[in-house]
C-alpha positions in Angstrom: 100.4 -57.4 72.1 97.4 -56.7 69.8 93.9 -58.0 70.0 91.4 -58.0 67.1 87.8 -58.8 67.4 85.6 -59.1 64.3 81.8 -58.9 64.4 78.9 -58.4 62.1 78.8 -61.6 60.1 75.7 -63.6 59.5 73.3 -65.1 56.9 72.0 -62.8 54.2 70.2 -63.3 50.9 71.9 -62.5 47.6 71.7 -58.8 46.9 71.7 -57.9 50.6 74.2 -56.1 52.8 76.3 -56.6 55.9 78.7 -54.5 57.8 81.7 -56.1 59.5 83.6 -54.5 62.3 87.1 -55.0 63.5 87.9 -53.6 66.9 91.6 -53.3 67.8 93.1 -53.0 71.2 96.6 -53.2 72.7 99.8 -52.0 71.2 98.5 -50.7 67.9 100.5 -47.5 67.6 103.0 -49.0 65.0 100.2 -50.3 62.7 100.5 -49.3 59.1 97.4 -51.0 57.6 94.4 -53.0 58.4 93.4 -55.6 55.9 90.3 -57.8 55.4 90.8 -61.3 54.1 88.4 -64.2 53.5 88.6 -67.9 53.3 86.0 -70.2 51.8 85.9 -73.9 52.5 88.7 -75.7 50.5 90.2 -72.5 49.3 93.2 -70.3 50.3 92.7 -67.2 52.3 92.4 -64.3 49.9 92.7 -60.5 50.1 89.5 -58.5 50.1 90.4 -54.9 51.1 92.9 -52.8 52.9 93.0 -49.3 54.6 96.2 -47.6 55.4 96.3 -45.7 58.7 98.5 -42.8 57.6 96.2 -41.4 54.9 93.2 -43.7 55.0 94.0 -44.8 51.4 92.2 -48.0 50.4 92.6 -50.9 48.1 90.3 -53.7 47.0 90.3 -57.0 45.3 88.8 -56.9 41.8 86.0 -59.2 42.8 84.6 -56.7 45.4 85.3 -53.3 43.7 82.2 -51.2 43.6 80.4 -53.4 46.2 82.6 -53.3 49.3 83.9 -50.3 51.2 86.5 -50.2 53.9 86.6 -47.4 56.4 88.2 -46.5 59.8 86.9 -44.8 62.9 90.0 -43.4 64.6 88.2 -42.6 67.9 86.9 -46.1 68.2 90.1 -47.8 66.8 87.7 -49.8 64.6 87.8 -50.7 60.9 84.6 -51.5 59.0 83.9 -53.4 55.9 80.6 -52.4 54.3 79.5 -55.2 52.0 76.7 -54.4 49.5 75.1 -56.4 46.7 76.4 -59.6 48.3 76.7 -62.7 46.1 76.8 -66.4 47.0 80.5 -66.5 46.1 81.2 -64.0 48.9 80.4 -66.7 51.4 83.4 -67.3 53.6 85.0 -66.6 57.0 86.1 -63.0 57.0 89.2 -62.0 58.9 90.8 -58.7 59.8 94.5 -58.3 60.3 97.0 -55.6 61.1 100.3 -55.0 59.4 103.3 -53.0 60.7 105.3 -53.1 57.5 103.4 -53.6 54.3 103.5 -50.9 51.6 101.6 -50.3 48.4 100.1 -53.4 46.8 102.3 -55.4 49.2 99.4 -54.8 51.6 97.4 -57.3 49.5 99.7 -60.1 50.6 98.5 -61.9 53.7 102.1 -62.8 54.6 102.7 -59.1 55.5 100.2 -59.2 58.4 101.3 -59.7 62.0 98.1 -60.0 63.9 94.8 -61.7 63.0 91.3 -61.8 64.4 89.3 -65.0 65.0 87.1 -64.5 61.9 83.4 -64.0 61.4 81.2 -66.2 59.1 79.4 -64.6 56.2 76.9 -66.7 54.4 75.1 -65.5 51.3 72.1 -67.6 50.1 71.0 -67.6 46.5 
């Protein structure tokens, strides 16, 4: 069993920054990647960023390239999402998730993820 706990969400003005954390515990040894997704009201959950555990390679949605950075602290078993220059359209509930079997751009597909956190709200005011 795997547990994921997100934190770091909140209310910020446009142009501001937030750093989300995703702490993993339990049987994480077979994890291939950690992804960040978000869901705004009335919209589907969408991919934001991914980091692969084997080589720390990353991938991003076009909408966040150059503004968001995903990283991992192996010692703390925690993945971070640094979000800069936030825009009102970034407002959503942000989720982290673990995948044991995605590969390449398949890691952008939420259906490839086995475990999900409870989500953390990010609200960006204009």
